[in-house]
PDBQT receptor file of N, H, CA, C and O in Angstrom, charges set to zero:
ATOM      1  N   MET A   1       6.941  12.625  13.619  1.00  0.00    +0.000 N 
ATOM      2  CA  MET A   1       7.770  13.025  14.494  1.00  0.00    +0.000 C 
ATOM      3  C   MET A   1       8.156  14.574  14.785  1.00  0.00    +0.000 C 
ATOM      4  O   MET A   1       9.153  14.768  14.090  1.00  0.00    +0.000 OA
ATOM      5  N   LYS A   2       7.917  15.482  15.316  1.00  0.00    +0.000 N 
ATOM      6  H   LYS A   2       7.107  15.324  15.880  1.00  0.00    +0.000 HD
ATOM      7  CA  LYS A   2       8.293  16.856  15.606  1.00  0.00    +0.000 C 
ATOM      8  C   LYS A   2       9.043  17.283  16.875  1.00  0.00    +0.000 C 
ATOM      9  O   LYS A   2       8.877  17.026  18.068  1.00  0.00    +0.000 OA
ATOM     10  N   LYS A   3      10.112  18.179  16.053  1.00  0.00    +0.000 N 
ATOM     11  H   LYS A   3      10.248  18.387  15.084  1.00  0.00    +0.000 HD
ATOM     12  CA  LYS A   3      11.064  18.915  16.514  1.00  0.00    +0.000 C 
ATOM     13  C   LYS A   3      10.313  19.706  17.665  1.00  0.00    +0.000 C 
ATOM     14  O   LYS A   3       9.093  19.635  17.517  1.00  0.00    +0.000 OA
ATOM     15  N   LEU A   4      10.714  20.450  18.787  1.00  0.00    +0.000 N 
ATOM     16  H   LEU A   4      11.705  20.508  18.908  1.00  0.00    +0.000 HD
ATOM     17  CA  LEU A   4      10.335  21.388  19.940  1.00  0.00    +0.000 C 
ATOM     18  C   LEU A   4      11.426  21.574  20.782  1.00  0.00    +0.000 C 
ATOM     19  O   LEU A   4      12.211  20.974  21.516  1.00  0.00    +0.000 OA
ATOM     20  N   SER A   5      10.967  23.262  20.120  1.00  0.00    +0.000 N 
ATOM     21  H   SER A   5      10.329  23.749  19.524  1.00  0.00    +0.000 HD
ATOM     22  CA  SER A   5      12.570  24.190  20.652  1.00  0.00    +0.000 C 
ATOM     23  C   SER A   5      11.910  24.706  21.817  1.00  0.00    +0.000 C 
ATOM     24  O   SER A   5      10.902  25.376  21.595  1.00  0.00    +0.000 OA
ATOM     25  N   VAL A   6      12.196  24.570  22.800  1.00  0.00    +0.000 N 
ATOM     26  H   VAL A   6      13.015  24.026  22.981  1.00  0.00    +0.000 HD
ATOM     27  CA  VAL A   6      12.372  25.192  24.027  1.00  0.00    +0.000 C 
ATOM     28  C   VAL A   6      13.187  26.013  24.979  1.00  0.00    +0.000 C 
ATOM     29  O   VAL A   6      14.169  25.279  25.089  1.00  0.00    +0.000 OA
ATOM     30  N   SER A   7      13.399  26.928  25.649  1.00  0.00    +0.000 N 
ATOM     31  H   SER A   7      12.601  27.524  25.560  1.00  0.00    +0.000 HD
ATOM     32  CA  SER A   7      14.680  27.461  26.717  1.00  0.00    +0.000 C 
ATOM     33  C   SER A   7      14.273  26.816  28.006  1.00  0.00    +0.000 C 
ATOM     34  O   SER A   7      13.124  26.904  28.439  1.00  0.00    +0.000 OA
ATOM     35  N   LEU A   8      15.278  26.136  28.637  1.00  0.00    +0.000 N 
ATOM     36  H   LEU A   8      16.211  26.065  28.285  1.00  0.00    +0.000 HD
ATOM     37  CA  LEU A   8      15.530  25.383  29.938  1.00  0.00    +0.000 C 
ATOM     38  C   LEU A   8      16.424  26.196  30.887  1.00  0.00    +0.000 C 
ATOM     39  O   LEU A   8      17.568  26.098  30.443  1.00  0.00    +0.000 OA
ATOM     40  N   SER A   9      16.419  26.616  31.498  1.00  0.00    +0.000 N 
ATOM     41  H   SER A   9      15.489  26.695  31.859  1.00  0.00    +0.000 HD
ATOM     42  CA  SER A   9      17.092  27.404  32.490  1.00  0.00    +0.000 C 
ATOM     43  C   SER A   9      18.194  27.750  31.992  1.00  0.00    +0.000 C 
ATOM     44  O   SER A   9      19.312  27.289  32.226  1.00  0.00    +0.000 OA
ATOM     45  N   GLY A  10      17.737  28.977  30.955  1.00  0.00    +0.000 N 
ATOM     46  H   GLY A  10      16.829  29.352  30.766  1.00  0.00    +0.000 HD
ATOM     47  CA  GLY A  10      18.183  29.680  30.302  1.00  0.00    +0.000 C 
ATOM     48  C   GLY A  10      19.063  29.228  28.765  1.00  0.00    +0.000 C 
ATOM     49  O   GLY A  10      19.549  29.882  27.842  1.00  0.00    +0.000 OA
ATOM     50  N   HIS A  11      18.954  27.831  29.073  1.00  0.00    +0.000 N 
ATOM     51  H   HIS A  11      18.560  27.301  29.823  1.00  0.00    +0.000 HD
ATOM     52  CA  HIS A  11      19.348  27.304  27.691  1.00  0.00    +0.000 C 
ATOM     53  C   HIS A  11      18.867  26.507  26.994  1.00  0.00    +0.000 C 
ATOM     54  O   HIS A  11      18.426  25.510  27.565  1.00  0.00    +0.000 OA
ATOM     55  N   GLN A  12      18.715  26.592  25.260  1.00  0.00    +0.000 N 
ATOM     56  H   GLN A  12      19.073  27.403  24.796  1.00  0.00    +0.000 HD
ATOM     57  CA  GLN A  12      17.856  26.051  24.117  1.00  0.00    +0.000 C 
ATOM     58  C   GLN A  12      18.060  24.832  24.517  1.00  0.00    +0.000 C 
ATOM     59  O   GLN A  12      19.137  24.477  24.997  1.00  0.00    +0.000 OA
ATOM     60  N   THR A  13      17.064  24.066  24.366  1.00  0.00    +0.000 N 
ATOM     61  H   THR A  13      16.189  24.354  23.976  1.00  0.00    +0.000 HD
ATOM     62  CA  THR A  13      17.319  22.639  23.866  1.00  0.00    +0.000 C 
ATOM     63  C   THR A  13      15.994  21.889  23.246  1.00  0.00    +0.000 C 
ATOM     64  O   THR A  13      14.910  22.395  23.537  1.00  0.00    +0.000 OA
ATOM     65  N   SER A  14      16.001  20.744  22.431  1.00  0.00    +0.000 N 
ATOM     66  H   SER A  14      16.881  20.333  22.195  1.00  0.00    +0.000 HD
ATOM     67  CA  SER A  14      15.260  20.804  21.447  1.00  0.00    +0.000 C 
ATOM     68  C   SER A  14      14.686  18.999  21.709  1.00  0.00    +0.000 C 
ATOM     69  O   SER A  14      15.455  18.066  21.477  1.00  0.00    +0.000 OA
ATOM     70  N   VAL A  15      13.010  18.743  22.296  1.00  0.00    +0.000 N 
ATOM     71  H   VAL A  15      12.385  19.501  22.484  1.00  0.00    +0.000 HD
ATOM     72  CA  VAL A  15      12.884  17.809  21.716  1.00  0.00    +0.000 C 
ATOM     73  C   VAL A  15      12.133  16.720  21.278  1.00  0.00    +0.000 C 
ATOM     74  O   VAL A  15      11.096  16.663  21.939  1.00  0.00    +0.000 OA
ATOM     75  N   SER A  16      12.231  15.571  20.206  1.00  0.00    +0.000 N 
ATOM     76  H   SER A  16      13.073  15.617  19.669  1.00  0.00    +0.000 HD
ATOM     77  CA  SER A  16      11.898  15.161  19.519  1.00  0.00    +0.000 C 
ATOM     78  C   SER A  16      10.432  14.278  20.334  1.00  0.00    +0.000 C 
ATOM     79  O   SER A  16      10.653  13.415  21.183  1.00  0.00    +0.000 OA
ATOM     80  N   LEU A  17       8.948  14.664  19.909  1.00  0.00    +0.000 N 
ATOM     81  H   LEU A  17       8.769  15.366  19.220  1.00  0.00    +0.000 HD
ATOM     82  CA  LEU A  17       7.995  13.929  20.388  1.00  0.00    +0.000 C 
ATOM     83  C   LEU A  17       6.798  13.503  18.899  1.00  0.00    +0.000 C 
ATOM     84  O   LEU A  17       6.263  14.290  18.119  1.00  0.00    +0.000 OA
ATOM     85  N   GLU A  18       6.728  12.397  18.940  1.00  0.00    +0.000 N 
ATOM     86  H   GLU A  18       7.163  11.758  19.573  1.00  0.00    +0.000 HD
ATOM     87  CA  GLU A  18       5.738  12.191  18.051  1.00  0.00    +0.000 C 
ATOM     88  C   GLU A  18       4.101  12.806  17.780  1.00  0.00    +0.000 C 
ATOM     89  O   GLU A  18       3.355  12.893  18.755  1.00  0.00    +0.000 OA
ATOM     90  N   ASP A  19       3.783  13.072  16.888  1.00  0.00    +0.000 N 
ATOM     91  H   ASP A  19       4.389  13.001  16.096  1.00  0.00    +0.000 HD
ATOM     92  CA  ASP A  19       2.559  14.555  17.013  1.00  0.00    +0.000 C 
ATOM     93  C   ASP A  19       1.419  13.867  18.196  1.00  0.00    +0.000 C 
ATOM     94  O   ASP A  19       0.886  14.655  18.977  1.00  0.00    +0.000 OA
ATOM     95  N   ASP A  20       1.013  12.068  18.300  1.00  0.00    +0.000 N 
ATOM     96  H   ASP A  20       1.446  11.427  17.666  1.00  0.00    +0.000 HD
ATOM     97  CA  ASP A  20       0.245  12.186  19.475  1.00  0.00    +0.000 C 
ATOM     98  C   ASP A  20       0.397  12.706  20.570  1.00  0.00    +0.000 C 
ATOM     99  O   ASP A  20      -0.490  13.271  21.210  1.00  0.00    +0.000 OA
ATOM    100  N   PHE A  21       2.183  12.489  21.077  1.00  0.00    +0.000 N 
ATOM    101  H   PHE A  21       2.903  12.030  20.557  1.00  0.00    +0.000 HD
ATOM    102  CA  PHE A  21       2.078  13.204  22.220  1.00  0.00    +0.000 C 
ATOM    103  C   PHE A  21       2.274  14.723  22.529  1.00  0.00    +0.000 C 
ATOM    104  O   PHE A  21       2.205  15.291  23.619  1.00  0.00    +0.000 OA
ATOM    105  N   LEU A  22       2.532  15.225  21.316  1.00  0.00    +0.000 N 
ATOM    106  H   LEU A  22       2.588  14.763  20.430  1.00  0.00    +0.000 HD
ATOM    107  CA  LEU A  22       3.055  16.868  21.697  1.00  0.00    +0.000 C 
ATOM    108  C   LEU A  22       1.059  17.415  21.454  1.00  0.00    +0.000 C 
ATOM    109  O   LEU A  22       0.686  18.493  21.917  1.00  0.00    +0.000 OA
ATOM    110  N   ILE A  23       0.339  16.734  20.909  1.00  0.00    +0.000 N 
ATOM    111  H   ILE A  23       0.643  15.858  20.533  1.00  0.00    +0.000 HD
ATOM    112  CA  ILE A  23      -1.167  16.916  21.079  1.00  0.00    +0.000 C 
ATOM    113  C   ILE A  23      -1.704  16.801  22.376  1.00  0.00    +0.000 C 
ATOM    114  O   ILE A  23      -2.430  17.677  22.847  1.00  0.00    +0.000 OA
ATOM    115  N   ALA A  24      -1.321  15.535  23.122  1.00  0.00    +0.000 N 
ATOM    116  H   ALA A  24      -0.732  14.824  22.739  1.00  0.00    +0.000 HD
ATOM    117  CA  ALA A  24      -1.740  15.445  24.420  1.00  0.00    +0.000 C 
ATOM    118  C   ALA A  24      -0.728  16.552  25.497  1.00  0.00    +0.000 C 
ATOM    119  O   ALA A  24      -1.067  17.015  26.585  1.00  0.00    +0.000 OA
ATOM    120  N   LEU A  25       0.441  16.735  24.840  1.00  0.00    +0.000 N 
ATOM    121  H   LEU A  25       0.718  16.358  23.956  1.00  0.00    +0.000 HD
ATOM    122  CA  LEU A  25       1.007  18.191  26.066  1.00  0.00    +0.000 C 
ATOM    123  C   LEU A  25       0.327  18.968  26.089  1.00  0.00    +0.000 C 
ATOM    124  O   LEU A  25      -0.117  19.193  27.215  1.00  0.00    +0.000 OA
ATOM    125  N   ARG A  26      -0.173  19.819  25.012  1.00  0.00    +0.000 N 
ATOM    126  H   ARG A  26       0.188  19.636  24.098  1.00  0.00    +0.000 HD
ATOM    127  CA  ARG A  26      -0.289  21.064  24.354  1.00  0.00    +0.000 C 
ATOM    128  C   ARG A  26      -1.946  20.733  25.094  1.00  0.00    +0.000 C 
ATOM    129  O   ARG A  26      -2.074  21.643  25.912  1.00  0.00    +0.000 OA
ATOM    130  N   GLU A  27      -3.397  19.721  25.154  1.00  0.00    +0.000 N 
ATOM    131  H   GLU A  27      -3.293  18.982  24.489  1.00  0.00    +0.000 HD
ATOM    132  CA  GLU A  27      -3.966  19.124  25.994  1.00  0.00    +0.000 C 
ATOM    133  C   GLU A  27      -3.609  19.755  27.344  1.00  0.00    +0.000 C 
ATOM    134  O   GLU A  27      -3.914  20.863  27.784  1.00  0.00    +0.000 OA
ATOM    135  N   ILE A  28      -2.910  18.800  27.872  1.00  0.00    +0.000 N 
ATOM    136  H   ILE A  28      -2.662  17.899  27.514  1.00  0.00    +0.000 HD
ATOM    137  CA  ILE A  28      -2.834  19.537  29.247  1.00  0.00    +0.000 C 
ATOM    138  C   ILE A  28      -2.176  20.449  29.370  1.00  0.00    +0.000 C 
ATOM    139  O   ILE A  28      -1.808  20.530  30.541  1.00  0.00    +0.000 OA
ATOM    140  N   ALA A  29      -1.790  21.258  28.743  1.00  0.00    +0.000 N 
ATOM    141  H   ALA A  29      -2.089  21.193  27.791  1.00  0.00    +0.000 HD
ATOM    142  CA  ALA A  29      -1.076  22.675  29.240  1.00  0.00    +0.000 C 
ATOM    143  C   ALA A  29      -2.517  23.549  29.404  1.00  0.00    +0.000 C 
ATOM    144  O   ALA A  29      -2.848  24.121  30.442  1.00  0.00    +0.000 OA
ATOM    145  N   LEU A  30      -3.044  23.531  28.558  1.00  0.00    +0.000 N 
ATOM    146  H   LEU A  30      -2.775  23.066  27.715  1.00  0.00    +0.000 HD
ATOM    147  CA  LEU A  30      -4.450  24.039  28.015  1.00  0.00    +0.000 C 
ATOM    148  C   LEU A  30      -5.109  23.537  29.382  1.00  0.00    +0.000 C 
ATOM    149  O   LEU A  30      -5.648  24.484  29.956  1.00  0.00    +0.000 OA
ATOM    150  N   GLN A  31      -5.195  22.660  29.885  1.00  0.00    +0.000 N 
ATOM    151  H   GLN A  31      -4.757  21.891  29.419  1.00  0.00    +0.000 HD
ATOM    152  CA  GLN A  31      -6.240  22.251  30.952  1.00  0.00    +0.000 C 
ATOM    153  C   GLN A  31      -5.733  22.904  32.419  1.00  0.00    +0.000 C 
ATOM    154  O   GLN A  31      -6.278  23.350  33.429  1.00  0.00    +0.000 OA
ATOM    155  N   ARG A  32      -4.813  22.761  32.091  1.00  0.00    +0.000 N 
ATOM    156  H   ARG A  32      -4.370  22.399  31.271  1.00  0.00    +0.000 HD
ATOM    157  CA  ARG A  32      -3.614  23.325  33.792  1.00  0.00    +0.000 C 
ATOM    158  C   ARG A  32      -3.304  25.211  33.292  1.00  0.00    +0.000 C 
ATOM    159  O   ARG A  32      -2.836  25.971  34.141  1.00  0.00    +0.000 OA
ATOM    160  N   LYS A  33      -3.586  25.637  32.106  1.00  0.00    +0.000 N 
ATOM    161  H   LYS A  33      -3.967  25.020  31.417  1.00  0.00    +0.000 HD
ATOM    162  CA  LYS A  33      -3.610  27.057  32.163  1.00  0.00    +0.000 C 
ATOM    163  C   LYS A  33      -2.135  27.652  32.214  1.00  0.00    +0.000 C 
ATOM    164  O   LYS A  33      -1.862  28.769  32.655  1.00  0.00    +0.000 OA
ATOM    165  N   THR A  34      -1.229  26.739  31.699  1.00  0.00    +0.000 N 
ATOM    166  H   THR A  34      -1.451  25.832  31.341  1.00  0.00    +0.000 HD
ATOM    167  CA  THR A  34       0.287  26.813  31.232  1.00  0.00    +0.000 C 
ATOM    168  C   THR A  34       0.481  26.684  30.562  1.00  0.00    +0.000 C 
ATOM    169  O   THR A  34      -0.148  25.926  29.825  1.00  0.00    +0.000 OA
ATOM    170  N   SER A  35       1.901  27.541  30.107  1.00  0.00    +0.000 N 
ATOM    171  H   SER A  35       2.412  28.157  30.707  1.00  0.00    +0.000 HD
ATOM    172  CA  SER A  35       2.220  26.953  28.214  1.00  0.00    +0.000 C 
ATOM    173  C   SER A  35       3.090  25.786  28.379  1.00  0.00    +0.000 C 
ATOM    174  O   SER A  35       3.320  25.316  29.493  1.00  0.00    +0.000 OA
ATOM    175  N   ILE A  36       3.642  25.245  27.157  1.00  0.00    +0.000 N 
ATOM    176  H   ILE A  36       3.455  25.627  26.252  1.00  0.00    +0.000 HD
ATOM    177  CA  ILE A  36       4.333  24.110  27.003  1.00  0.00    +0.000 C 
ATOM    178  C   ILE A  36       5.625  24.044  27.522  1.00  0.00    +0.000 C 
ATOM    179  O   ILE A  36       6.283  23.079  27.911  1.00  0.00    +0.000 OA
ATOM    180  N   ALA A  37       5.882  25.261  27.460  1.00  0.00    +0.000 N 
ATOM    181  H   ALA A  37       5.347  26.045  27.144  1.00  0.00    +0.000 HD
ATOM    182  CA  ALA A  37       7.861  25.628  28.094  1.00  0.00    +0.000 C 
ATOM    183  C   ALA A  37       7.189  25.431  29.669  1.00  0.00    +0.000 C 
ATOM    184  O   ALA A  37       7.561  24.317  30.037  1.00  0.00    +0.000 OA
ATOM    185  N   ALA A  38       6.565  25.902  30.467  1.00  0.00    +0.000 N 
ATOM    186  H   ALA A  38       6.263  26.807  30.167  1.00  0.00    +0.000 HD
ATOM    187  CA  ALA A  38       6.474  25.702  31.353  1.00  0.00    +0.000 C 
ATOM    188  C   ALA A  38       6.268  24.689  32.150  1.00  0.00    +0.000 C 
ATOM    189  O   ALA A  38       6.706  24.581  33.296  1.00  0.00    +0.000 OA
ATOM    190  N   LEU A  39       5.270  23.546  31.285  1.00  0.00    +0.000 N 
ATOM    191  H   LEU A  39       4.914  23.633  30.354  1.00  0.00    +0.000 HD
ATOM    192  CA  LEU A  39       5.369  22.568  31.671  1.00  0.00    +0.000 C 
ATOM    193  C   LEU A  39       6.585  21.540  31.167  1.00  0.00    +0.000 C 
ATOM    194  O   LEU A  39       7.047  20.737  31.978  1.00  0.00    +0.000 OA
ATOM    195  N   ILE A  40       6.965  21.582  30.122  1.00  0.00    +0.000 N 
ATOM    196  H   ILE A  40       6.589  22.234  29.464  1.00  0.00    +0.000 HD
ATOM    197  CA  ILE A  40       8.284  21.020  29.783  1.00  0.00    +0.000 C 
ATOM    198  C   ILE A  40       9.229  21.724  31.005  1.00  0.00    +0.000 C 
ATOM    199  O   ILE A  40       9.762  20.739  31.515  1.00  0.00    +0.000 OA
ATOM    200  N   ALA A  41       9.556  22.537  31.502  1.00  0.00    +0.000 N 
ATOM    201  H   ALA A  41       9.123  23.337  31.087  1.00  0.00    +0.000 HD
ATOM    202  CA  ALA A  41      10.664  22.588  32.706  1.00  0.00    +0.000 C 
ATOM    203  C   ALA A  41       9.732  22.139  33.870  1.00  0.00    +0.000 C 
ATOM    204  O   ALA A  41       9.982  22.824  34.862  1.00  0.00    +0.000 OA
ATOM    205  N   GLU A  42       9.196  21.645  33.994  1.00  0.00    +0.000 N 
ATOM    206  H   GLU A  42       8.992  21.089  33.189  1.00  0.00    +0.000 HD
ATOM    207  CA  GLU A  42       8.515  20.830  35.642  1.00  0.00    +0.000 C 
ATOM    208  C   GLU A  42       9.167  19.643  35.117  1.00  0.00    +0.000 C 
ATOM    209  O   GLU A  42      10.136  19.172  35.712  1.00  0.00    +0.000 OA
ATOM    210  N   ILE A  43       8.669  19.064  33.935  1.00  0.00    +0.000 N 
ATOM    211  H   ILE A  43       7.881  19.446  33.451  1.00  0.00    +0.000 HD
ATOM    212  CA  ILE A  43       8.883  17.923  33.784  1.00  0.00    +0.000 C 
ATOM    213  C   ILE A  43      10.205  17.529  34.308  1.00  0.00    +0.000 C 
ATOM    214  O   ILE A  43      10.426  16.658  35.150  1.00  0.00    +0.000 OA
ATOM    215  N   ASP A  44      11.382  18.578  33.464  1.00  0.00    +0.000 N 
ATOM    216  H   ASP A  44      11.202  19.286  32.781  1.00  0.00    +0.000 HD
ATOM    217  CA  ASP A  44      12.542  18.683  33.246  1.00  0.00    +0.000 C 
ATOM    218  C   ASP A  44      13.353  18.680  34.613  1.00  0.00    +0.000 C 
ATOM    219  O   ASP A  44      14.508  18.254  34.621  1.00  0.00    +0.000 OA
ATOM    220  N   ALA A  45      12.840  19.082  35.592  1.00  0.00    +0.000 N 
ATOM    221  H   ALA A  45      11.901  19.427  35.585  1.00  0.00    +0.000 HD
ATOM    222  CA  ALA A  45      12.921  19.284  37.302  1.00  0.00    +0.000 C 
ATOM    223  C   ALA A  45      12.322  18.467  37.538  1.00  0.00    +0.000 C 
ATOM    224  O   ALA A  45      11.482  19.080  38.198  1.00  0.00    +0.000 OA
ATOM    225  N   SER A  46      11.799  16.844  37.573  1.00  0.00    +0.000 N 
ATOM    226  H   SER A  46      12.481  16.347  37.037  1.00  0.00    +0.000 HD
ATOM    227  CA  SER A  46      11.279  16.445  38.151  1.00  0.00    +0.000 C 
ATOM    228  C   SER A  46      12.023  14.933  37.765  1.00  0.00    +0.000 C 
ATOM    229  O   SER A  46      11.834  13.985  38.527  1.00  0.00    +0.000 OA
ATOM    230  N   ARG A  47      12.920  14.762  36.479  1.00  0.00    +0.000 N 
ATOM    231  H   ARG A  47      13.073  15.532  35.860  1.00  0.00    +0.000 HD
ATOM    232  CA  ARG A  47      13.377  13.563  36.305  1.00  0.00    +0.000 C 
ATOM    233  C   ARG A  47      14.519  13.310  36.340  1.00  0.00    +0.000 C 
ATOM    234  O   ARG A  47      15.329  14.179  36.017  1.00  0.00    +0.000 OA
ATOM    235  N   LYS A  48      14.958  11.982  36.764  1.00  0.00    +0.000 N 
ATOM    236  H   LYS A  48      14.300  11.277  37.027  1.00  0.00    +0.000 HD
ATOM    237  CA  LYS A  48      16.219  11.931  37.185  1.00  0.00    +0.000 C 
ATOM    238  C   LYS A  48      17.323  12.015  36.289  1.00  0.00    +0.000 C 
ATOM    239  O   LYS A  48      17.277  11.768  35.084  1.00  0.00    +0.000 OA
ATOM    240  N   LEU A  49      18.401  12.408  36.999  1.00  0.00    +0.000 N 
ATOM    241  H   LEU A  49      18.438  12.609  37.978  1.00  0.00    +0.000 HD
ATOM    242  CA  LEU A  49      19.289  12.599  36.192  1.00  0.00    +0.000 C 
ATOM    243  C   LEU A  49      20.114  11.701  35.103  1.00  0.00    +0.000 C 
ATOM    244  O   LEU A  49      20.803  10.736  35.434  1.00  0.00    +0.000 OA
ATOM    245  N   GLY A  50      20.013  11.976  34.286  1.00  0.00    +0.000 N 
ATOM    246  H   GLY A  50      19.453  12.760  34.018  1.00  0.00    +0.000 HD
ATOM    247  CA  GLY A  50      20.613  11.132  32.967  1.00  0.00    +0.000 C 
ATOM    248  C   GLY A  50      19.609  10.525  32.634  1.00  0.00    +0.000 C 
ATOM    249  O   GLY A  50      19.981   9.494  32.074  1.00  0.00    +0.000 OA
ATOM    250  N   ASP A  51      17.994  10.616  32.679  1.00  0.00    +0.000 N 
ATOM    251  H   ASP A  51      17.692  11.453  33.134  1.00  0.00    +0.000 HD
ATOM    252  CA  ASP A  51      16.908  10.207  31.697  1.00  0.00    +0.000 C 
ATOM    253  C   ASP A  51      17.211  11.199  30.631  1.00  0.00    +0.000 C 
ATOM    254  O   ASP A  51      17.813  12.257  30.811  1.00  0.00    +0.000 OA
ATOM    255  N   ASN A  52      16.680  10.705  29.366  1.00  0.00    +0.000 N 
ATOM    256  H   ASN A  52      16.191   9.846  29.220  1.00  0.00    +0.000 HD
ATOM    257  CA  ASN A  52      16.417  11.466  28.105  1.00  0.00    +0.000 C 
ATOM    258  C   ASN A  52      15.212  12.267  28.447  1.00  0.00    +0.000 C 
ATOM    259  O   ASN A  52      14.235  11.723  28.963  1.00  0.00    +0.000 OA
ATOM    260  N   LEU A  53      15.247  13.752  28.134  1.00  0.00    +0.000 N 
ATOM    261  H   LEU A  53      16.040  14.194  27.715  1.00  0.00    +0.000 HD
ATOM    262  CA  LEU A  53      13.824  14.511  28.551  1.00  0.00    +0.000 C 
ATOM    263  C   LEU A  53      12.717  14.250  27.087  1.00  0.00    +0.000 C 
ATOM    264  O   LEU A  53      11.541  14.602  27.189  1.00  0.00    +0.000 OA
ATOM    265  N   SER A  54      13.174  13.683  25.915  1.00  0.00    +0.000 N 
ATOM    266  H   SER A  54      14.129  13.397  25.832  1.00  0.00    +0.000 HD
ATOM    267  CA  SER A  54      12.188  13.288  25.089  1.00  0.00    +0.000 C 
ATOM    268  C   SER A  54      11.027  12.132  25.921  1.00  0.00    +0.000 C 
ATOM    269  O   SER A  54       9.810  12.057  26.096  1.00  0.00    +0.000 OA
ATOM    270  N   SER A  55      12.332  11.292  26.297  1.00  0.00    +0.000 N 
ATOM    271  H   SER A  55      13.320  11.353  26.155  1.00  0.00    +0.000 HD
ATOM    272  CA  SER A  55      11.224   9.886  27.047  1.00  0.00    +0.000 C 
ATOM    273  C   SER A  55      11.098  10.650  28.166  1.00  0.00    +0.000 C 
ATOM    274  O   SER A  55      12.307  10.501  27.992  1.00  0.00    +0.000 OA
ATOM    275  N   ALA A  56      10.913  11.257  29.050  1.00  0.00    +0.000 N 
ATOM    276  H   ALA A  56       9.931  11.379  29.191  1.00  0.00    +0.000 HD
ATOM    277  CA  ALA A  56      10.925  11.238  30.484  1.00  0.00    +0.000 C 
ATOM    278  C   ALA A  56       9.277  12.748  30.544  1.00  0.00    +0.000 C 
ATOM    279  O   ALA A  56       8.572  13.131  31.478  1.00  0.00    +0.000 OA
ATOM    280  N   ILE A  57       9.327  13.143  29.021  1.00  0.00    +0.000 N 
ATOM    281  H   ILE A  57       9.900  12.831  28.263  1.00  0.00    +0.000 HD
ATOM    282  CA  ILE A  57       7.974  13.740  28.855  1.00  0.00    +0.000 C 
ATOM    283  C   ILE A  57       6.807  12.669  28.273  1.00  0.00    +0.000 C 
ATOM    284  O   ILE A  57       5.634  12.894  28.573  1.00  0.00    +0.000 OA
ATOM    285  N   ARG A  58       7.103  11.630  27.530  1.00  0.00    +0.000 N 
ATOM    286  H   ARG A  58       8.055  11.446  27.287  1.00  0.00    +0.000 HD
ATOM    287  CA  ARG A  58       6.438  10.508  27.217  1.00  0.00    +0.000 C 
ATOM    288  C   ARG A  58       5.620  10.045  28.474  1.00  0.00    +0.000 C 
ATOM    289  O   ARG A  58       4.418  10.220  28.675  1.00  0.00    +0.000 OA
ATOM    290  N   VAL A  59       6.597   9.376  29.327  1.00  0.00    +0.000 N 
ATOM    291  H   VAL A  59       7.573   9.234  29.164  1.00  0.00    +0.000 HD
ATOM    292  CA  VAL A  59       6.470   8.936  30.502  1.00  0.00    +0.000 C 
ATOM    293  C   VAL A  59       5.163   9.322  31.299  1.00  0.00    +0.000 C 
ATOM    294  O   VAL A  59       4.132   8.737  31.632  1.00  0.00    +0.000 OA
ATOM    295  N   TRP A  60       5.805  10.839  31.477  1.00  0.00    +0.000 N 
ATOM    296  H   TRP A  60       6.643  11.314  31.206  1.00  0.00    +0.000 HD
ATOM    297  CA  TRP A  60       4.934  11.883  32.276  1.00  0.00    +0.000 C 
ATOM    298  C   TRP A  60       3.524  11.746  31.659  1.00  0.00    +0.000 C 
ATOM    299  O   TRP A  60       2.512  11.307  32.205  1.00  0.00    +0.000 OA
ATOM    300  N   ILE A  61       3.689  12.255  30.297  1.00  0.00    +0.000 N 
ATOM    301  H   ILE A  61       4.511  12.611  29.853  1.00  0.00    +0.000 HD
ATOM    302  CA  ILE A  61       2.253  12.352  30.060  1.00  0.00    +0.000 C 
ATOM    303  C   ILE A  61       1.212  11.030  30.181  1.00  0.00    +0.000 C 
ATOM    304  O   ILE A  61       0.000  11.151  30.357  1.00  0.00    +0.000 OA
ATOM    305  N   LEU A  62       2.037   9.534  30.032  1.00  0.00    +0.000 N 
ATOM    306  H   LEU A  62       3.022   9.435  29.888  1.00  0.00    +0.000 HD
ATOM    307  CA  LEU A  62       1.709   8.391  29.977  1.00  0.00    +0.000 C 
ATOM    308  C   LEU A  62       0.971   8.539  31.838  1.00  0.00    +0.000 C 
ATOM    309  O   LEU A  62      -0.208   8.392  32.157  1.00  0.00    +0.000 OA
ATOM    310  N   ASN A  63       1.672   8.733  32.381  1.00  0.00    +0.000 N 
ATOM    311  H   ASN A  63       2.631   8.853  32.122  1.00  0.00    +0.000 HD
ATOM    312  CA  ASN A  63       1.034   8.575  33.605  1.00  0.00    +0.000 C 
ATOM    313  C   ASN A  63      -0.123   9.867  34.096  1.00  0.00    +0.000 C 
ATOM    314  O   ASN A  63      -1.004   9.785  34.951  1.00  0.00    +0.000 OA
ATOM    315  N   TYR A  64       0.164  10.795  33.411  1.00  0.00    +0.000 N 
ATOM    316  H   TYR A  64       0.880  10.862  32.717  1.00  0.00    +0.000 HD
ATOM    317  CA  TYR A  64      -0.781  11.864  33.592  1.00  0.00    +0.000 C 
ATOM    318  C   TYR A  64      -2.503  11.314  33.034  1.00  0.00    +0.000 C 
ATOM    319  O   TYR A  64      -3.635  11.663  33.369  1.00  0.00    +0.000 OA
ATOM    320  N   PHE A  65      -2.176  10.698  32.429  1.00  0.00    +0.000 N 
ATOM    321  H   PHE A  65      -1.257  10.414  32.156  1.00  0.00    +0.000 HD
ATOM    322  CA  PHE A  65      -3.675  10.166  31.506  1.00  0.00    +0.000 C 
ATOM    323  C   PHE A  65      -4.176   9.219  32.277  1.00  0.00    +0.000 C 
ATOM    324  O   PHE A  65      -5.312   9.404  32.714  1.00  0.00    +0.000 OA
ATOM    325  N   ARG A  66      -3.465   7.995  32.626  1.00  0.00    +0.000 N 
ATOM    326  H   ARG A  66      -2.542   7.845  32.271  1.00  0.00    +0.000 HD
ATOM    327  CA  ARG A  66      -3.447   7.045  34.052  1.00  0.00    +0.000 C 
ATOM    328  C   ARG A  66      -3.834   7.811  35.070  1.00  0.00    +0.000 C 
ATOM    329  O   ARG A  66      -5.045   7.856  34.855  1.00  0.00    +0.000 OA
ATOM    330  N   SER A  67      -3.693   8.295  35.801  1.00  0.00    +0.000 N 
ATOM    331  H   SER A  67      -2.709   8.258  35.975  1.00  0.00    +0.000 HD
ATOM    332  CA  SER A  67      -4.311   8.902  37.136  1.00  0.00    +0.000 C 
ATOM    333  C   SER A  67      -5.283   9.515  36.858  1.00  0.00    +0.000 C 
ATOM    334  O   SER A  67      -5.931  10.078  37.741  1.00  0.00    +0.000 OA
TER     335      SER A  67
């Protein structure tokens, strides 16, 4: 489990992700030619209010590879 710090909407936050999810997030960012921070901001903007950001990232990655 790795902790990743990012700035979202002007404030620092951190997410904890297993190594495999972090690797997948990096791969997706490279494929989409964007930064990990921008990708996390996109996921953050689309998640339901109250959903945990780390969990939302995991589900988003799963759905990305399913489609």
